[in-house]
C-alpha positions as CSV (number, residue, x, y, z in Angstrom):
1,M,38.5,127.8,-38.9
2,G,37.2,125.5,-36.1
3,I,37.9,125.8,-32.5
4,S,40.9,123.7,-31.3
5,Y,41.1,122.1,-27.8
6,P,44.6,122.1,-26.4
7,E,45.3,119.6,-23.6
8,T,46.9,122.1,-21.2
9,M,46.8,125.9,-20.5
10,Q,50.4,126.1,-21.8
11,D,49.1,124.7,-25.1
12,R,46.3,127.2,-25.1
13,L,48.8,130.0,-24.4
14,A,51.0,128.8,-27.3
15,D,48.1,128.7,-29.6
16,L,47.3,132.3,-28.8
17,G,50.9,133.4,-29.5
18,N,52.3,133.4,-26.0
19,I,50.6,136.7,-25.2
20,P,50.7,138.2,-21.7
21,L,48.4,136.4,-19.4
22,D,46.7,139.6,-18.3
23,R,45.1,139.9,-21.7
24,I,43.2,136.5,-21.4
25,R,39.7,136.8,-20.0
26,M,38.8,134.0,-17.6
27,N,35.0,134.4,-17.8
28,P,34.0,132.3,-19.7
29,P,36.9,129.9,-19.2
30,P,39.4,129.9,-22.1
31,G,38.1,127.7,-24.9
32,Q,34.4,128.1,-23.9
33,A,33.6,131.6,-25.1
34,T,31.3,132.2,-28.0
35,T,30.2,135.2,-30.1
36,V,27.4,135.6,-27.6
37,D,29.9,136.1,-24.8
38,W,31.8,138.5,-27.0
39,L,28.7,140.6,-27.6
40,L,28.1,140.7,-23.8
41,V,31.5,142.1,-23.3
42,R,30.9,144.6,-26.1
43,E,27.7,145.8,-24.6
44,D,29.2,146.1,-21.1
45,R,32.1,148.2,-22.6
46,T,34.6,146.4,-20.4
47,G,37.4,146.5,-23.0
48,L,38.1,145.7,-26.6
49,C,38.3,141.9,-27.0
50,E,38.9,139.6,-29.9
51,L,37.6,136.0,-29.9
52,I,40.2,133.4,-30.7
53,D,39.6,129.6,-30.4
54,G,36.8,130.1,-27.9
55,T,38.9,132.5,-25.8
56,L,38.3,136.2,-25.2
57,V,41.6,138.1,-25.6
58,E,41.9,141.7,-24.8
59,K,43.3,143.8,-27.7
60,P,46.2,146.1,-26.6
61,M,46.1,149.6,-27.8
62,G,48.3,152.5,-26.6
63,W,47.8,156.2,-27.1
64,L,50.4,156.6,-29.8
65,E,49.0,153.5,-31.6
66,S,45.6,155.1,-31.5
67,L,47.1,158.3,-32.9
68,L,48.7,156.6,-35.9
69,G,45.5,154.6,-36.5
70,A,43.4,157.7,-36.6
71,V,45.8,159.3,-39.1
72,L,45.7,156.2,-41.4
73,V,41.9,156.0,-41.2
74,R,41.7,159.7,-42.2
75,W,44.2,159.3,-45.1
76,M,42.8,156.1,-46.4
77,G,39.2,157.1,-45.8
78,S,39.7,160.3,-47.8
79,F,41.1,158.4,-50.7
80,V,38.5,155.7,-50.6
81,T,35.5,158.1,-50.2
82,S,36.6,160.4,-53.0
83,R,36.6,157.4,-55.4
84,N,33.6,155.6,-53.8
85,L,35.5,152.4,-53.5
86,G,34.0,151.0,-50.3
87,I,34.4,151.7,-46.6
88,V,37.2,152.2,-44.1
89,T,36.9,151.3,-40.4
90,G,39.0,151.8,-37.3
91,A,40.1,149.8,-34.3
92,D,36.6,149.0,-33.1
93,G,35.5,147.7,-36.5
94,F,35.1,144.1,-35.4
95,T,34.3,141.4,-37.9
96,E,33.7,137.6,-37.7
97,L,36.3,136.3,-40.0
98,Y,35.3,132.7,-39.3
99,P,32.6,131.1,-37.2
100,E,33.4,132.0,-33.6
101,T,36.6,134.0,-34.6
102,V,36.4,137.7,-34.1
103,R,39.1,140.1,-35.1
104,A,39.5,143.9,-35.0
105,P,42.1,145.3,-37.4
106,D,43.3,148.8,-36.4
107,V,42.4,150.0,-39.9
108,A,40.5,148.1,-42.5
109,F,39.3,148.6,-46.1
110,V,36.3,146.7,-47.4
111,A,35.4,147.1,-51.1
112,W,31.7,147.4,-52.0
113,S,31.8,144.0,-53.7
114,R,32.4,142.4,-50.3
115,L,29.5,143.9,-48.5
116,P,26.3,141.8,-48.5
117,N,24.1,143.3,-51.3
118,G,26.5,146.3,-51.4
119,K,24.9,147.6,-48.1
120,L,26.5,148.7,-44.9
121,P,26.0,146.1,-42.2
122,V,23.9,147.1,-39.2
123,A,24.8,144.1,-37.0
124,P,27.5,144.9,-34.3
125,L,29.4,141.9,-35.6
126,P,29.2,141.5,-39.3
127,K,30.5,138.5,-41.1
128,L,32.7,140.0,-43.7
129,V,36.4,139.9,-44.8
130,P,38.3,143.1,-45.5
131,N,40.4,143.5,-48.6
132,F,43.1,145.3,-46.7
133,V,44.0,145.5,-43.1
134,I,46.6,147.5,-41.0
135,E,47.8,146.4,-37.6
136,I,49.7,148.8,-35.4
137,L,52.0,147.0,-33.0
138,S,51.5,147.7,-29.4
139,Q,53.8,146.8,-26.6
140,G,51.7,143.8,-25.5
141,N,51.8,142.2,-29.0
142,T,54.0,139.2,-29.6
143,Y,55.6,137.9,-32.8
144,S,53.7,134.6,-32.6
145,E,50.4,136.4,-32.1
146,M,50.9,138.6,-35.1
147,S,52.1,135.7,-37.2
148,R,48.9,133.8,-36.4
149,K,46.8,136.9,-37.1
150,R,48.3,137.3,-40.5
151,R,47.6,133.6,-41.4
152,E,44.0,134.0,-40.4
153,Y,43.6,137.2,-42.4
154,F,45.0,135.6,-45.6
155,Q,43.2,132.3,-45.2
156,A,40.0,134.3,-44.8
157,G,40.6,136.2,-48.1
158,V,42.4,139.4,-47.1
159,Q,44.6,140.5,-49.9
160,L,47.1,142.9,-48.2
161,V,48.3,143.3,-44.6
162,W,50.4,146.1,-43.2
163,I,52.2,145.8,-39.9
164,V,53.2,149.3,-38.5
165,D,56.0,149.4,-36.0
166,H,56.3,152.9,-34.7
167,R,59.2,152.0,-32.4
168,L,61.3,151.0,-35.4
169,R,59.4,153.4,-37.7
170,T,58.8,150.7,-40.3
171,I,55.8,149.4,-42.2
172,T,56.0,145.7,-43.3
173,A,53.7,145.0,-46.2
174,Y,52.5,141.4,-46.5
175,S,51.1,140.0,-49.8
176,A,51.0,136.6,-48.2
177,P,51.7,135.2,-44.7
178,N,55.4,134.9,-45.4
179,Q,55.9,137.3,-48.4
180,F,56.6,140.8,-47.4
181,R,58.6,144.0,-47.9
182,V,59.8,146.3,-45.2
183,F,59.4,150.0,-45.8
184,S,61.5,152.4,-43.6
185,A,60.9,156.0,-42.9
186,G,61.5,157.9,-46.1
187,D,60.3,155.1,-48.4
188,T,57.2,155.5,-50.5
189,I,54.7,152.8,-49.9
190,S,51.8,151.8,-52.1
191,A,48.7,149.8,-51.1
192,A,48.9,147.8,-54.4
193,P,47.3,145.6,-55.5
194,V,44.2,146.6,-53.4
195,L,44.5,150.4,-53.6
196,P,47.4,150.9,-56.1
197,D,46.9,154.6,-56.4
198,W,47.0,155.2,-52.6
199,L,50.6,155.9,-51.7
200,F,52.6,158.1,-49.3
201,N,56.0,158.6,-48.0
202,T,56.3,156.7,-44.7
203,A,58.2,159.5,-43.1
204,E,55.0,161.6,-43.3
205,L,53.2,159.1,-41.1
206,F,56.0,158.8,-38.4
207,E,56.5,162.6,-38.4
208,V,53.2,162.7,-36.6
209,L,55.0,161.4,-33.6
210,D,57.4,164.3,-33.7
211,Q,54.8,167.1,-33.5
212,Q,55.6,170.1,-31.3
213,P,53.4,172.9,-30.1
214,P,53.8,176.2,-32.0
215,S,56.6,178.3,-30.6
Protein backbone atom coordinates (compact mmCIF):
# COMPACT_ATOMS: atom_id res chain seq x y z
CA MET A 1 0.00 0.00 0.00
CA GLY A 2 1.75 3.16 -1.17
CA ILE A 3 1.85 6.52 0.52
CA SER A 4 -0.82 8.95 -0.69
CA TYR A 5 -0.29 12.69 -0.92
CA PRO A 6 -3.41 14.70 -0.02
CA GLU A 7 -3.52 18.29 -1.21
CA THR A 8 -4.61 19.79 2.11
CA MET A 9 -4.29 19.02 5.82
CA GLN A 10 -8.05 18.42 5.89
CA ASP A 11 -7.58 15.74 3.24
CA ARG A 12 -4.79 14.25 5.31
CA LEU A 13 -7.01 14.23 8.39
CA ALA A 14 -9.83 12.55 6.46
CA ASP A 15 -7.43 9.88 5.21
CA LEU A 16 -6.43 9.15 8.80
CA GLY A 17 -10.07 8.73 9.83
CA ASN A 18 -10.74 12.19 11.29
CA ILE A 19 -8.86 11.33 14.43
CA PRO A 20 -8.23 13.93 17.17
CA LEU A 21 -5.49 16.32 16.11
CA ASP A 22 -3.52 15.77 19.30
CA ARG A 23 -2.74 12.24 18.14
CA ILE A 24 -0.88 13.42 15.01
CA ARG A 25 2.87 13.92 15.42
CA MET A 26 4.25 16.98 13.62
CA ASN A 27 7.90 15.95 13.63
CA PRO A 28 8.51 14.85 10.92
CA PRO A 29 5.70 16.76 9.16
CA PRO A 30 2.66 14.61 8.28
CA GLY A 31 3.30 12.73 5.07
CA GLN A 32 7.09 12.70 5.44
CA ALA A 33 7.69 10.16 8.22
CA THR A 34 9.32 6.81 7.50
CA THR A 35 10.00 3.64 9.44
CA VAL A 36 13.34 5.19 10.43
CA ASP A 37 11.43 7.99 12.17
CA TRP A 38 9.13 5.43 13.75
CA LEU A 39 12.14 3.55 15.12
CA LEU A 40 13.51 6.77 16.61
CA VAL A 41 10.23 7.39 18.43
CA ARG A 42 10.27 3.79 19.59
CA GLU A 43 13.80 4.08 20.94
CA ASP A 44 13.01 7.38 22.70
CA ARG A 45 9.94 5.79 24.32
CA THR A 46 7.92 8.95 23.75
CA GLY A 47 4.66 7.13 23.14
CA LEU A 48 3.16 4.33 21.08
CA CYS A 49 2.84 5.42 17.46
CA GLU A 50 1.64 3.79 14.28
CA LEU A 51 2.89 4.90 10.85
CA ILE A 52 0.14 5.64 8.37
CA ASP A 53 0.70 7.24 4.96
CA GLY A 54 3.93 8.79 6.11
CA THR A 55 2.35 10.17 9.29
CA LEU A 56 3.17 9.22 12.86
CA VAL A 57 -0.09 8.73 14.72
CA GLU A 58 -0.24 8.10 18.45
CA LYS A 59 -2.17 5.00 19.44
CA PRO A 60 -4.70 5.72 22.20
CA MET A 61 -4.83 3.22 25.04
CA GLY A 62 -6.66 3.62 28.32
CA TRP A 63 -6.26 1.72 31.56
CA LEU A 64 -9.40 -0.40 31.10
CA GLU A 65 -8.47 -1.14 27.51
CA SER A 66 -5.07 -2.32 28.70
CA LEU A 67 -6.73 -4.55 31.29
CA LEU A 68 -8.97 -6.23 28.71
CA GLY A 69 -6.04 -6.61 26.34
CA ALA A 70 -3.98 -8.31 29.04
CA VAL A 71 -6.84 -10.74 29.78
CA LEU A 72 -7.25 -11.62 26.10
CA VAL A 73 -3.50 -12.08 25.62
CA ARG A 74 -3.47 -14.42 28.62
CA TRP A 75 -6.48 -16.43 27.45
CA MET A 76 -5.43 -16.69 23.81
CA GLY A 77 -1.79 -17.20 24.70
CA SER A 78 -2.61 -20.12 26.97
CA PHE A 79 -4.67 -21.76 24.22
CA VAL A 80 -2.10 -21.20 21.48
CA THR A 81 0.89 -22.23 23.60
CA SER A 82 -0.75 -25.43 24.81
CA ARG A 83 -1.21 -26.50 21.18
CA ASN A 84 2.02 -24.95 19.84
CA LEU A 85 0.12 -23.11 17.11
CA GLY A 86 2.24 -19.96 16.89
CA ILE A 87 2.71 -16.80 18.94
CA VAL A 88 0.48 -14.20 20.59
CA THR A 89 1.53 -10.57 21.04
CA GLY A 90 0.13 -7.58 22.91
CA ALA A 91 -0.33 -3.88 22.24
CA ASP A 92 3.35 -3.15 21.58
CA GLY A 93 3.68 -5.97 19.04
CA PHE A 94 4.26 -3.67 16.10
CA THR A 95 4.44 -5.02 12.58
CA GLU A 96 5.08 -3.51 9.15
CA LEU A 97 1.98 -4.63 7.27
CA TYR A 98 3.05 -2.83 4.10
CA PRO A 99 6.14 -0.81 3.20
CA GLU A 100 6.11 2.26 5.46
CA THR A 101 2.84 1.18 7.15
CA VAL A 102 3.20 0.20 10.80
CA ARG A 103 0.31 -1.12 12.86
CA ALA A 104 0.04 -2.37 16.43
CA PRO A 105 -2.97 -4.58 17.15
CA ASP A 106 -3.92 -4.73 20.82
CA VAL A 107 -3.77 -8.53 20.54
CA ALA A 108 -2.49 -10.59 17.63
CA PHE A 109 -2.01 -14.26 16.75
CA VAL A 110 0.60 -15.27 14.19
CA ALA A 111 0.74 -18.91 13.09
CA TRP A 112 4.15 -20.55 12.78
CA SER A 113 3.67 -20.78 9.00
CA ARG A 114 3.68 -16.97 8.76
CA LEU A 115 6.94 -16.51 10.61
CA PRO A 116 10.01 -16.33 8.36
CA ASN A 117 11.62 -19.79 8.48
CA GLY A 118 9.37 -20.56 11.44
CA LYS A 119 11.54 -18.45 13.74
CA LEU A 120 10.70 -15.59 16.08
CA PRO A 121 11.78 -12.24 14.60
CA VAL A 122 14.47 -10.35 16.45
CA ALA A 123 13.99 -7.03 14.62
CA PRO A 124 11.96 -4.40 16.53
CA LEU A 125 9.73 -4.01 13.47
CA PRO A 126 9.17 -7.36 11.74
CA LYS A 127 7.50 -7.56 8.35
CA LEU A 128 4.76 -10.08 8.99
CA VAL A 129 0.98 -10.30 8.83
CA PRO A 130 -0.97 -11.77 11.76
CA ASN A 131 -3.69 -14.34 11.13
CA PHE A 132 -6.00 -12.84 13.74
CA VAL A 133 -6.05 -9.42 15.41
CA ILE A 134 -8.10 -7.86 18.19
CA GLU A 135 -8.56 -4.11 18.59
CA ILE A 136 -10.01 -2.70 21.82
CA LEU A 137 -11.78 0.60 21.26
CA SER A 138 -10.44 3.56 23.17
CA GLN A 139 -12.18 6.88 23.61
CA GLY A 140 -9.94 8.53 21.02
CA ASN A 141 -10.74 6.03 18.26
CA THR A 142 -13.09 7.07 15.43
CA TYR A 143 -15.36 4.96 13.23
CA SER A 144 -13.50 6.02 10.08
CA GLU A 145 -10.14 5.21 11.64
CA MET A 146 -11.20 1.70 12.58
CA SER A 147 -12.83 1.15 9.19
CA ARG A 148 -9.55 2.00 7.47
CA LYS A 149 -7.60 -0.19 9.86
CA ARG A 150 -9.87 -3.16 9.10
CA ARG A 151 -9.42 -2.69 5.36
CA GLU A 152 -5.65 -2.61 5.77
CA TYR A 153 -5.66 -5.75 7.88
CA PHE A 154 -7.71 -7.78 5.42
CA GLN A 155 -5.87 -6.47 2.37
CA ALA A 156 -2.62 -7.53 4.01
CA GLY A 157 -3.94 -11.06 4.63
CA VAL A 158 -5.41 -11.03 8.14
CA GLN A 159 -8.19 -13.62 8.32
CA LEU A 160 -10.17 -12.46 11.35
CA VAL A 161 -10.57 -9.13 13.15
CA TRP A 162 -12.35 -8.55 16.44
CA ILE A 163 -13.36 -5.10 17.65
CA VAL A 164 -14.00 -5.01 21.40
CA ASP A 165 -16.21 -2.20 22.71
CA HIS A 166 -16.20 -2.33 26.51
CA ARG A 167 -18.64 0.59 26.76
CA LEU A 168 -21.33 -1.33 24.87
CA ARG A 169 -19.93 -4.67 26.07
CA THR A 170 -19.86 -6.11 22.59
CA ILE A 171 -17.34 -7.89 20.38
CA THR A 172 -17.79 -7.42 16.64
CA ALA A 173 -16.17 -10.26 14.69
CA TYR A 174 -15.19 -9.40 11.11
CA SER A 175 -14.44 -12.09 8.52
CA ALA A 176 -14.07 -9.37 5.86
CA PRO A 177 -14.06 -5.55 6.00
CA ASN A 178 -17.86 -5.39 5.79
CA GLN A 179 -18.88 -8.88 6.89
CA PHE A 180 -19.39 -9.13 10.60
CA ARG A 181 -21.39 -10.45 13.52
CA VAL A 182 -21.94 -8.64 16.80
CA PHE A 183 -21.65 -10.66 20.01
CA SER A 184 -23.18 -9.20 23.17
CA ALA A 185 -22.38 -10.05 26.76
CA GLY A 186 -23.63 -13.58 27.36
CA ASP A 187 -23.03 -14.81 23.80
CA THR A 188 -20.44 -17.49 23.13
CA ILE A 189 -17.84 -16.35 20.61
CA SER A 190 -15.45 -18.54 18.64
CA ALA A 191 -12.29 -17.46 16.83
CA ALA A 192 -13.20 -19.61 13.81
CA PRO A 193 -11.87 -20.14 11.22
CA VAL A 194 -8.43 -19.20 12.60
CA LEU A 195 -8.70 -20.76 16.07
CA PRO A 196 -12.04 -22.59 15.89
CA ASP A 197 -11.59 -24.38 19.22
CA TRP A 198 -10.86 -21.18 21.15
CA LEU A 199 -14.16 -19.92 22.46
CA PHE A 200 -15.58 -18.26 25.54
CA ASN A 201 -18.68 -16.56 26.85
CA THR A 202 -18.27 -12.82 26.23
CA ALA A 203 -19.75 -12.12 29.65
CA GLU A 204 -16.63 -13.69 31.18
CA LEU A 205 -14.48 -11.02 29.54
CA PHE A 206 -16.60 -8.04 30.53
CA GLU A 207 -17.08 -9.34 34.07
CA VAL A 208 -13.42 -8.42 34.54
CA LEU A 209 -14.61 -4.80 34.57
CA ASP A 210 -16.92 -5.52 37.49
CA GLN A 211 -14.30 -6.90 39.86
CA GLN A 212 -14.56 -5.90 43.51
CA PRO A 213 -12.14 -6.32 46.39
CA PRO A 214 -12.91 -9.18 48.79
CA SER A 215 -15.34 -8.24 51.52
